[in-house]
C-alpha positions as CSV (number, residue, x, y, z in Angstrom):
1,X,39.8,53.3,114.7
2,X,40.2,53.4,110.7
3,X,40.1,49.6,108.9
4,X,43.3,49.1,107.2
5,X,44.2,47.7,104.1
6,X,46.9,46.1,101.8
7,X,49.0,48.3,100.2
8,X,49.7,46.7,96.8
9,X,53.1,48.1,95.7
10,X,54.8,47.9,98.7
11,X,57.2,44.7,99.6
12,X,55.3,42.3,102.3
13,X,51.4,44.5,101.6
14,X,51.7,46.3,105.0
15,X,48.6,47.4,105.9
16,X,47.7,51.0,106.0
17,X,45.2,52.8,107.5
18,X,42.2,53.5,105.2
19,X,39.6,56.0,104.3
20,X,41.4,59.1,106.3
21,X,39.7,61.2,104.0
22,X,36.4,61.7,106.1
23,X,38.6,63.2,108.7
24,X,39.0,66.3,105.4
25,X,35.3,65.9,105.5
26,X,34.6,66.9,109.0
27,X,37.5,69.3,109.0
28,X,35.9,71.1,105.8
29,X,32.5,71.0,107.0
30,X,33.0,72.8,110.4
31,X,35.5,75.2,109.1
32,X,32.7,76.1,106.0
33,X,30.3,76.6,109.2
34,X,32.4,78.8,110.8
35,X,33.1,80.7,107.5
36,X,28.6,80.7,107.7
37,X,28.4,82.0,111.2
38,X,31.3,84.8,111.2
39,X,29.7,86.6,108.1
40,X,32.9,86.5,106.3
41,X,31.6,85.1,103.1
42,X,28.5,87.1,101.7
43,X,24.8,85.7,101.1
44,X,23.1,85.8,97.8
45,X,19.4,86.3,98.1
46,X,19.6,84.0,101.3
47,X,21.8,81.2,99.6
48,X,24.9,80.9,101.4
49,X,28.3,80.0,99.8
50,X,29.9,77.9,101.9
51,X,26.5,76.2,103.3
52,X,26.4,74.6,99.6
53,X,30.0,74.3,99.8
54,X,29.8,72.2,102.7
55,X,26.6,70.1,101.7
56,X,28.1,68.9,98.4
57,X,31.3,68.1,100.1
58,X,29.5,66.4,102.8
59,X,27.3,64.4,100.4
60,X,31.1,63.2,98.4
61,X,31.8,62.2,101.6
62,X,29.0,59.6,102.3
63,X,28.7,58.5,98.5
64,X,32.5,57.2,99.4
65,X,31.5,55.5,102.4
66,X,29.1,53.9,100.9
67,X,31.6,52.5,98.1
68,X,33.7,51.8,100.1
69,X,31.1,49.7,102.5
70,X,29.5,48.3,99.4
71,X,31.4,48.7,96.9
72,X,29.0,50.0,94.6
73,X,28.8,49.3,90.8
74,X,29.4,52.0,88.2
75,X,26.2,52.5,87.4
76,X,25.2,53.7,90.5
77,X,28.3,56.0,90.8
78,X,28.3,57.6,88.0
79,X,25.1,59.2,88.6
80,X,24.6,59.5,92.1
81,X,26.6,63.0,92.2
82,X,23.6,64.2,90.8
83,X,21.9,65.2,93.8
84,X,24.9,66.9,95.2
85,X,24.4,68.8,92.0
86,X,20.9,70.4,93.6
87,X,22.6,72.8,96.3
88,X,24.7,74.5,93.5
89,X,21.7,75.1,91.0
90,X,19.5,76.3,93.6
91,X,22.9,79.0,94.8
92,X,23.2,79.9,90.7
93,X,19.7,80.6,90.3
94,X,19.4,82.8,93.2
95,X,22.8,84.3,91.9
96,X,21.1,87.8,90.1
97,X,25.0,87.8,88.6
98,X,25.8,84.6,87.7
99,X,26.5,84.1,84.1
100,X,25.7,81.5,81.5
101,X,28.0,81.6,79.0
102,X,31.3,80.0,78.7
103,X,34.1,81.5,75.9
104,X,36.0,79.5,74.0
105,X,38.8,80.1,71.7
106,X,38.1,80.6,68.4
107,X,34.0,79.6,69.1
108,X,33.3,83.1,71.2
109,X,30.9,83.1,73.5
110,X,28.4,80.5,74.2
111,X,25.2,80.9,76.2
112,X,23.5,77.8,77.5
113,X,20.6,79.4,78.8
114,X,18.5,78.1,81.3
115,X,20.4,74.1,80.0
116,X,22.9,76.0,82.0
117,X,21.5,75.3,85.4
118,X,20.2,72.1,84.8
119,X,22.3,70.2,82.3
120,X,25.7,72.0,82.6
121,X,26.2,72.0,86.2
122,X,25.4,68.8,86.9
123,X,27.3,67.3,83.9
124,X,30.3,69.1,85.6
125,X,29.6,67.8,88.6
126,X,29.3,64.1,87.6
127,X,32.2,64.3,85.5
128,X,34.7,65.7,87.9
129,X,33.8,63.6,90.8
130,X,33.7,60.3,89.0
131,X,37.1,61.3,86.8
132,X,38.9,61.8,90.0
133,X,38.1,58.9,91.2
134,X,39.1,56.5,88.8
135,X,42.7,58.4,88.6
136,X,44.1,56.2,92.0
137,X,45.5,53.2,93.2
138,X,48.6,55.0,93.9
139,X,50.0,56.8,96.9
140,X,49.5,60.2,96.0
141,X,47.2,60.4,93.2
142,X,43.9,60.4,94.9
143,X,44.7,63.9,97.3
144,X,47.7,65.2,95.3
145,X,46.9,65.6,91.9
146,X,43.1,66.9,92.7
147,X,45.1,69.5,95.0
148,X,47.0,70.8,92.5
149,X,43.6,71.7,90.3
150,X,41.9,72.9,93.7
151,X,45.3,75.5,93.7
152,X,44.7,76.5,90.4
153,X,41.4,77.5,91.1
154,X,41.7,79.6,93.9
155,X,45.1,81.5,92.4
156,X,41.8,82.8,89.9
157,X,39.9,83.5,92.7
158,X,41.1,85.7,95.5
159,X,37.4,87.0,96.5
160,X,36.4,83.0,97.3
161,X,40.2,82.2,99.1
162,X,38.3,82.3,102.3
163,X,36.2,79.7,101.2
164,X,39.0,76.9,100.8
165,X,42.1,78.5,102.6
166,X,42.0,76.3,106.1
167,X,40.5,73.3,104.3
168,X,43.5,73.4,101.6
169,X,46.1,73.1,104.0
170,X,44.4,70.0,105.9
171,X,44.3,68.6,102.6
172,X,47.9,69.4,102.0
173,X,49.0,67.9,105.4
174,X,46.9,64.3,104.1
175,X,48.1,64.6,101.2
176,X,51.7,64.4,102.4
177,X,50.7,61.3,104.2
178,X,49.2,59.6,101.9
179,X,52.4,60.3,99.1
180,X,54.9,58.3,101.9
181,X,52.5,55.5,101.9
182,X,51.8,55.8,105.5
183,X,47.7,56.7,105.0
184,X,45.1,55.9,102.6
185,X,42.9,58.4,101.7
186,X,39.6,56.3,100.3
187,X,36.6,56.8,98.0
188,X,35.6,58.5,101.1
189,X,38.4,61.1,100.5
190,X,39.0,61.2,96.8
191,X,34.9,61.5,95.9
192,X,34.8,64.7,98.4
193,X,37.9,66.1,96.9
194,X,36.4,65.6,93.2
195,X,33.1,66.9,94.5
196,X,34.9,70.1,96.2
197,X,37.0,70.8,93.2
198,X,34.3,70.7,91.2
199,X,31.4,72.5,93.3
200,X,34.2,75.0,94.2
201,X,34.4,75.9,90.4
202,X,31.0,76.4,89.6
203,X,30.6,78.4,92.8
204,X,33.6,80.4,91.2
205,X,32.1,80.4,88.0
206,X,35.9,78.7,86.9
207,X,34.1,76.8,84.2
208,X,36.5,76.5,81.5
209,X,39.8,76.7,83.8
210,X,38.5,73.4,85.3
211,X,37.7,72.4,81.5
212,X,41.4,72.6,81.0
213,X,42.4,71.5,84.1
214,X,41.1,67.7,83.9
215,X,41.8,66.9,80.9
216,X,44.6,64.0,82.4
217,X,41.6,63.1,84.2
218,X,39.0,62.7,81.1
219,X,41.6,61.0,79.3
220,X,42.5,58.1,81.8
221,X,38.5,57.9,82.5
222,X,38.0,57.8,78.6
223,X,40.8,55.2,78.2
224,X,39.2,52.5,81.0
225,X,35.7,53.1,79.9
226,X,36.6,52.4,76.3
227,X,38.6,49.3,77.3
228,X,35.9,47.9,79.3
229,X,33.6,48.7,76.3
230,X,35.2,47.2,73.9
231,X,37.3,44.5,75.8
232,X,35.6,43.8,78.9
233,X,39.1,43.9,80.9
234,X,40.3,46.6,83.1
235,X,43.5,48.1,83.8
236,X,46.3,46.8,85.9
237,X,50.1,47.4,86.7
238,X,52.2,44.9,87.6
239,X,54.6,45.1,90.6
240,X,57.7,42.7,90.8
241,X,59.0,43.9,94.1
242,X,60.7,47.4,93.1
243,X,58.8,49.0,90.3
244,X,55.6,49.1,87.8
245,X,55.0,47.8,84.6
246,X,52.1,46.8,82.4
247,X,52.0,45.6,79.2
248,X,48.9,47.0,77.8
249,X,47.8,50.9,77.3
250,X,44.5,50.6,79.1
251,X,44.6,54.0,81.5
252,X,47.0,56.5,82.1
253,X,48.8,54.7,84.6
254,X,49.3,51.6,82.3
255,X,50.2,54.0,79.5
256,X,53.1,55.9,81.4
257,X,54.5,52.3,82.7
258,X,53.9,50.3,79.1
259,X,57.0,48.1,78.9
260,X,58.9,50.9,80.8
261,X,59.0,49.8,84.7
262,X,58.9,52.5,87.2
263,X,58.7,53.4,91.1
264,X,55.6,54.2,92.1
265,X,56.6,57.4,93.4
266,X,57.8,58.3,89.6
267,X,54.2,57.2,88.3
268,X,52.8,59.0,91.0
269,X,55.3,62.6,89.9
270,X,55.0,62.2,86.3
271,X,51.1,62.2,86.6
272,X,51.1,65.2,89.1
273,X,53.5,66.7,86.9
274,X,50.9,66.5,83.8
275,X,48.2,67.4,86.3
276,X,49.9,70.0,86.8
277,X,51.2,71.1,83.2
278,X,47.2,71.5,82.3
279,X,46.3,73.8,85.2
280,X,49.1,76.1,84.9
281,X,47.9,76.2,81.0
282,X,44.2,76.9,82.1
283,X,45.1,79.6,84.9
284,X,47.8,81.5,81.8
285,X,45.2,81.4,79.7
286,X,42.5,83.2,82.1
287,X,45.6,85.7,82.8
288,X,46.0,86.7,79.2
289,X,43.2,89.5,79.1
290,X,40.0,90.0,78.5
291,X,39.9,89.0,75.4
292,X,41.4,85.2,75.6
293,X,40.0,84.9,79.3
294,X,39.1,81.7,79.9
295,X,36.4,81.4,82.4
């Protein structure tokens, strides 16, 4: 049913079913529609959070499919997620309790005013979706690391837990198969999962926890983009049949494997632990108290 792609970091490069992220998109969409029709999640001024989230995830999956089919250039992929920001802007504008400010340590409270709706939200969607997509290429990275961040956001927002409870369990099942190299989630999965994290953070008003959690992603993307800008070269690792190794430091993966041969599983574990550290830091900072709450 699904096209197969070679696993570049396995002996013999076996063909693995690709694009299984589409199943996550379909399952999540159906789940969110059921939540909407059940009336479990409240509606703010006629705008439903489950439907808004479903629309965003559907667009993320559609964008990933386009990339799988057409191999979109980065200048298109960078800005396409802005379209998915529109329903989130509408939802936030309809929420009478929506906060346009953010509390930063040392700097205090910064109120963006109207710029929050038309600048901050689109930037959150664009940056998170693209950085999640850029940290991939190894079994488990596209699915496991975003799941860690989403788990942290869900822990900080028990009132909205119902929105992602079912999809998160299904996501973990896919991540398990992806980690074992039995399936690839593809661009449809990585874009949809990145869109899920960004949209859920906006809906739950967890701006700064998201910012702290995605620091490894931003670092990875910055390395990649700076390398391409200055040297016109792309980061890549070499597989010797057993381990991965690199002779440059142009991404988070190549930085970890720089002159240090490691198995694919170990590289994924190290990056997952890094993401977990920053996610735990975000959760801990938010739970310290009102005077230090990072929201």
